[in-house]
Each structure stands twice: as C-alpha cells, then as structure tokens.
C-alpha positions in Angstrom: -6.4 -3.8 29.6 -6.8 -7.1 31.4 -4.9 -10.2 30.7 -1.7 -11.6 30.1 0.9 -8.7 28.9 3.3 -10.1 25.5 6.1 -7.5 24.8 6.1 -6.2 21.2 8.9 -8.4 20.2 7.6 -11.5 21.6 4.5 -10.5 20.0 5.5 -10.0 16.6 7.6 -13.4 16.6 4.5 -15.3 17.6 2.4 -13.7 15.1 4.9 -14.4 12.3 5.0 -18.0 13.5 1.2 -17.9 13.0 1.3 -16.8 9.6 4.4 -18.9 8.4 1.6 -21.7 9.6 -1.6 -20.5 8.0 0.7 -20.0 4.6 2.3 -23.8 5.1 -0.8 -25.1 5.6 -2.8 -23.1 2.5 -6.0 -23.0 5.0 -7.7 -19.9 6.3 -8.0 -19.1 9.9 -10.8 -17.6 11.1 -10.2 -15.7 14.5 -12.9 -15.1 17.1 -13.8 -12.9 19.6 -15.8 -15.3 22.3 -17.0 -17.2 19.8 -18.1 -14.4 17.2 -15.8 -14.3 13.9 -13.7 -11.2 13.9 -11.4 -12.0 10.8 -10.1 -14.2 8.7 -6.2 -15.0 8.0 -5.1 -16.5 4.6 -2.6 -17.0 2.5 -2.4 -14.2 -0.3 -2.5 -17.2 -2.9 -6.1 -18.3 -1.7 -7.8 -15.0 -2.5 -9.7 -14.8 -5.7 -7.9 -11.6 -7.0 -9.2 -8.4 -7.7 -6.2 -6.2 -8.6 -6.7 -4.1 -5.8 -6.1 -7.2 -3.5 -2.2 -6.6 -3.8 -2.8 -3.2 -2.4 -4.4 -4.7 0.8 -2.9 -5.6 3.7 -2.5 -9.3 5.3 -5.5 -9.5 7.4 -8.8 -9.5 6.0 -11.8 -8.6 7.7 -14.3 -11.4 8.5 -17.4 -9.3 7.6 -16.2 -8.0 4.7 -13.2 -9.7 2.8 -12.9 -7.3 0.3 -12.4 -4.3 2.6 -8.9 -2.9 2.1 -7.2 -2.7 5.4 -7.1 0.7 5.7 -10.3 1.8 7.5 -10.3 5.3 6.2 -10.4 4.0 2.2 -14.0 4.5 1.8 -13.6 8.0 3.0 -11.6 8.7 0.0 -14.1 7.6 -2.7 -12.6 9.7 -5.6 -9.1 8.0 -5.1 -10.9 4.3 -5.0 -13.1 5.4 -8.5 -9.9 7.1 -9.8 -7.8 3.7 -9.3 -10.7 1.3 -10.2 -11.4 3.3 -13.5 -7.3 3.2 -14.4 -7.6 -0.5 -13.5 -10.4 -1.0 -15.9 -8.8 0.0 -19.3 -6.3 3.1 -18.3 -2.8 3.4 -16.7 -1.7 3.6 -13.3 2.2 5.2 -13.2 3.8 4.5 -9.7 7.0 6.4 -9.6 9.5 3.7 -8.4 10.8 5.4 -5.5 7.1 4.7 -4.1 8.8 1.1 -4.2 11.4 2.6 -1.9 9.1 4.1 0.3 7.2 1.0 0.9 9.8 -1.5 1.4 11.2 1.3 4.4 8.1 1.2 5.8 7.6 -2.8 5.8 11.2 -2.6 7.3 10.2 -0.1 10.1 7.0 -2.2 10.7 5.0 0.6 9.8 3.0 -1.7 7.1 2.3 -5.2 6.8 1.7 -7.1 3.8 0.1 -10.1 2.5 3.9 -11.4 1.8 7.5 -10.2 1.6 8.3 -7.0 0.1 9.8 -8.1 -2.6 6.8 -10.3 -4.1 4.6 -7.8 -3.2 5.8 -5.2 -5.4 6.3 -7.7 -8.1 2.8 -8.7 -7.8 1.6 -5.0 -8.3 4.1 -4.8 -11.1 2.2 -7.6 -12.6 -1.1 -5.7 -12.8 -1.6 -5.0 -16.6 -2.7 -1.5 -16.0 0.3 -0.8 -13.6 3.7 1.0 -14.7 6.9 1.4 -12.6 8.3 4.9 -14.0 11.9 5.1 -12.6 13.8 8.0 -11.7 15.3 9.4 -14.7 18.0 12.3 -15.4 15.1 14.5 -16.0 13.1 13.7 -12.6 16.2 14.0 -10.5 16.9 17.7 -11.9 13.3 18.6 -11.6 13.2 17.2 -8.3 15.7 19.6 -6.6 13.9 22.5 -9.0 10.2 22.4 -8.3 8.6 25.6 -8.2 7.4 27.3 -4.7 8.0 26.0 -1.6 8.3 22.1 -0.8 9.6 19.8 1.9 12.8 18.5 2.3 11.8 14.8 1.9 13.6 13.4 -1.4 11.7 10.8 -2.0 8.3 13.1 -2.0 10.3 15.6 -4.6 11.1 12.7 -6.7 7.3 11.5 -6.9 5.9 14.9 -7.2 8.7 15.6 -10.2 7.2 12.3 -11.7 3.7 13.4 -11.6 4.7 16.7 -13.1 6.8 15.4 -15.7 4.0 13.1 -16.9 1.3 15.9 -16.3 -0.7 13.3 -14.1 -2.6 13.9 -11.0 -1.3 12.4 -7.9 -3.1 10.1 -5.9 -1.8 10.3 -2.2 -2.8 10.9 1.5 0.3 12.8 2.1 -0.9 16.1 3.5 2.2 17.9 2.6 2.3 17.0 -1.0 -1.6 17.8 -1.1 -0.9 21.2 0.3 1.6 21.9 -2.7 -0.1 23.9 -4.9 2.1 23.1 -8.1 0.8 19.4 -8.6 -2.9 18.3 -8.8 -3.8 15.5 -6.6 -6.5 13.2 -5.9 -8.0 11.8 -2.1 
C-alpha cells in the first residue's frame, strides 16, 4: 500500500475530529476518490428517517444512501423482510442485554454508530414497534437451564432464554445461536 502511514490511534483521533466538525456544521461532506464521489458523511439528524436508519452505522454509501453499512445485509433478505414487516404494525422485542452487548462493541471499536451509544439506543427505543425486554427472574433462571448443549456466553444465554420465554423467533447472524436446536432463528 502506497502513501503516508498513520497509526490506528492517530487515524481514530483524526476521524473523530472530522466527524465532530461535520456534526458541528450540520452539513454533509462528500468524500471523493480521485474526483469520483465515494461516500457521504452527514449527521444523523439530517437523515430522512426510515426506522431502520438507526440500525445503521455513521457512514452512508454515496451511491445508495439507504444501504446499511453491513454489506452482507442484502444476502439476508429473510431477516430484513421480517424486521421491516414487524416495523409496519408488528412488534420487535429486543433482549435488554443486547444493549450491553452493543455498548461493549462500541467501546472495543468493533462497531461504529451514527452517534454516541446511549443516544443510539435511546433512538432505537423510540421506534414505535420496538420494545426492550428486561432480564427478569424467569429469564435469568432459564438462561442457566437451557436444554441441550449451548455455549457459556452469558449474554447469548439470556438472549436465547428471552426468545424461548416469548416463543419468538430470534433474528441473529450468530452461528452458535443459529446452530442451537432449541430456539427458532431467522437469518
């Protein structure tokens, strides 16, 4: 790779400063590659909101501003269709422990959101069809009494126990959860 080298921490600092300037100005910025528009960066508040927008990252592809950041999303049409159907008159129940998992991913730089994680989760919670399901006593106990073999990740166990309590399918790309025979998954 040619060009100037920058450490990950230097890049992160510069990128965060760039995003802060975009946010302060309220204007979008088009990033080009040799004069050809490559992507558009804009504040979350400037997006004409489809409820799924809050589930996307902070970088919008220039050629398709409605495309999710996860380029594999289109390969999972069943999950996308299910979520969109539930957003239009149904209900999406999210295990509250998932909020913790999302916050951890952000903290570890494994996930970049369009705003700070607390605001992002609050925006998700404001979507009319979305309901966060807290871990109650039944879910806590059932998470350690799951039938069959399941791995030891506590958060995944609580997510599965929540889906089982509600007799609801679980939308997940997690292969370990999808392989578990005692919960229905969509992906």
